[in-house]
Structure formats: C-alpha cells, structure tokens
N, C-alpha and C positions, 0 to 999 in steps of 0.2 A: 813475350816481352811487352808487357803493358806498362807504358810510362805515363806518368802524370805530367801533362803539359803545363799545368798551372805553376809548377815550381821550377820552370826553366830559367836559365841565366838571362837576365835582362839588363845587365850592366851597360852594354853598348847603347841600347835604346835610351836609357836614363841619361847617359852621357850626352847623346845627341840632343835630347830635350833641353837639358841644362844649357848647352851651348846656344841653342836657338833663343832661349829665354834671355840669356846674357846679351846676345846680339841685339835683340829688340829693346832691351833696357838702354844699351849704349846709344842706339838710334834715337830713342825718345829723349834722352838727355841732350843729345846733340841738337835736335830740332828745337827743344825748349830754349837752349842757349842762343841759337840763331834768332829765334823769335824775340828774345829780350834785348838783343843788340840793336843799336841805332841803324837807321836806313842810310847806308853809305853808297847806294847805287847811283850812278850818274844819270843825268836827265835823258840822254839819248837812249839808254837802255829802258828807262821808264816809258818813253815814247813807243819803242818797239813792242813792249808788252801791251800798251794801250791799243795799238792797232790789232794785235792778236785778239784782244777782248772785243773790239768792234766786229771783227770777222766772226767771232764766236756768237755774238748777239745776232748778227745777220743770219747765221746758220740756224740758230734756235728759232728765229722768226719764220724762216722758210719752212722749217720742220713743223712748226705750229700750224701754219697755213695749210700745209700738206695734210696734216691730221684732220683739220676742220673740213677740208674738201672730201676726204675719205669718209668722214662721218655723214656729210651731206649725201654722198653717193649711196651709202648704206641705207639711209633713211628713205631716199628716193626709191630704191629698188624694193625696200620693204613695203612701202605704200603701193607701188606698182603691182607687186605680187598679190597683195590683198584685194585691190580693185579688180584685177584680172580674174581672181578666184570668184569674186562676187558676180562678175559679168558672165562667167562661164557656167554658172549654176543653171540647172534645168529642172523643171517640174517632172512629175511622173509620166507625162505624155511626151516629154522631150522638148517642150517649148521653153524658151528662156524666161526667167522670172522677171517680170516687168518692173516690179518694185525696185530691184537693184539697178535696172537700166535707167529708170526715171531719176533715182537718187544721184546716179553718176552724172546725168545730163544737168541736173539742177546744181550740183557742186561745180561743174564746169562754168555754168552761167554766172554763179556767184563770184568766181575768181575773175 
C-alpha cells in the first residue's frame, strides 16, 4: 500500500488559512478606521498614559545605565586578564620578563 502523500486532501488546511487571512484583513481595516478618527479621549486618560510613558522612559534609562556598567565591567576584566597574562610570563630560566613588569609600572605612574 504505497500511497502518494502529495495528493492528500488539504481542504481543511486551506479553509483555516483563508479564515486567518480574513481575520487579519478585518483587524487591519478596523485599526485603520480607528487611526483616521478624531481623538475623543478625555484629558484624565491622556494623563494616565503620560505617566505610563514617563515610567517607561525611566525604565529604559535604568536599562541603558545597567548595560553601560556591564560593558565597563567586561572591558575592565578583559584588560585585567591581559595584564595578568603579561605579568605572569617567564623566560626559559623561570625568571619573570622584566620588560612587561616595567611597562606595567610605567603605565601605573602615568595614570
């Protein structure tokens, strides 16, 4: 019983797709009509939404500051890792490489 699955009945699937498309068209028309109408909202409702926008701005500002601090931390740890790697290097006899030690001290003095 070798059936070809490509020719199966797809009427229900097509019907669902058409229904979804029709719903989306109706929603789009509704939103367009609302957008074109005048603004009849009372002042107190506008004030409520304005406070929501202020809270959202504050939230976005806090988020931005948090991201900046995170970037600063990442940069700090990246620099720290590289300097520690340089300071930990040794020559063939096991002595620390003085060039890196001196550069580190000079950079500290410059800061």
